[in-house]
Every structure is written in structure tokens, then in C-alpha cells.
C-alpha positions in Angstrom: 45.1 -13.6 -1.2 41.9 -15.6 -1.5 39.0 -15.1 -4.0 36.2 -12.8 -2.8 32.7 -14.2 -3.2 29.8 -11.9 -3.3 27.1 -13.6 -1.2 24.4 -11.3 -2.8 25.3 -12.4 -6.4 26.2 -16.1 -5.7 23.5 -18.6 -6.6 25.4 -21.6 -5.1 25.7 -23.4 -8.4 29.0 -25.0 -7.5 30.8 -24.3 -10.7 33.6 -22.4 -9.0 34.3 -25.3 -6.6 34.3 -27.8 -9.4 36.6 -25.8 -11.6 39.2 -24.8 -9.0 42.4 -26.8 -9.7 43.7 -26.5 -6.1 40.4 -27.2 -4.3 40.5 -23.8 -2.6 36.7 -23.5 -2.4 34.5 -25.7 -0.2 30.9 -26.2 -1.4 27.8 -27.7 0.2 24.7 -28.1 -1.9 22.6 -25.0 -1.8 25.1 -23.0 0.3 27.5 -20.5 -1.2 31.1 -21.7 -1.3 33.6 -20.8 1.4 37.3 -20.3 0.9 38.8 -23.4 2.5 42.5 -23.0 1.8 43.2 -19.3 0.9 47.0 -19.7 0.8 46.7 -22.4 -1.9 45.0 -20.1 -4.5 47.0 -19.9 -7.7 45.1 -16.8 -8.9 44.5 -18.7 -12.1 41.2 -16.8 -12.6 39.2 -20.0 -13.5 36.6 -19.4 -10.9 36.1 -15.7 -12.0 35.8 -16.6 -15.7 33.4 -19.5 -15.2 31.0 -18.0 -12.6 27.7 -17.4 -14.5 26.7 -14.7 -12.0 30.1 -12.8 -11.9 30.1 -13.2 -8.1 33.8 -13.8 -7.7 36.7 -11.4 -7.8 40.4 -11.9 -7.2 42.9 -9.7 -5.4 46.1 -10.3 -7.2 49.2 -10.2 -5.0 51.8 -7.6 -6.0 54.5 -10.1 -7.2 51.9 -11.9 -9.3 50.7 -8.7 -10.9 53.8 -8.6 -13.0 52.7 -11.8 -14.7 48.9 -11.4 -14.5 47.0 -11.2 -17.8 43.4 -10.1 -17.9 41.8 -12.9 -19.9 38.6 -10.9 -20.5 40.4 -8.6 -23.0 40.9 -9.7 -26.6 44.1 -9.5 -28.5 43.4 -5.9 -29.6 43.4 -4.7 -26.0 39.7 -3.8 -26.0 
């Protein structure tokens, strides 16, 4: 399942496309990114964590949910 990019929040800064380890997002200057290879997404959460506008969300596939850790929570669970 590919990342979902909110076109209303996205400022087309390009950080998500630069940070993606699998080159899932295609970016042209001044235009919000498009998901180029949705099946290649590792669901690593890098684009979500590094987006300054919080414009990206991930839909985690069910098998991966067993291993998924929400990086926004600290070690106390808060």
C-alpha cells in the first residue's frame, strides 16, 4: 500500500522524495510528489517522520502491522 500525500498540506519541498530509500516518490520542482512505484514501498515511515507539513500518511498492510512500531511514541508509551 503506497503512502498517501495530502495535496492541500504538501508544500512540494521534496524532502520525502529525497529521503525515500526505495525511490517510491517521483518529484518535480514545485509540484507535489507522486507515488511512482507503490509496490516498492517498505513502509519504513521515513517520509512521514521527515515531512515538515505532516502531509504524508501510511496505510500499513496487515502482515506488516505485526512488526510495525509507531516511532512518534517515546519509550514510556506516551
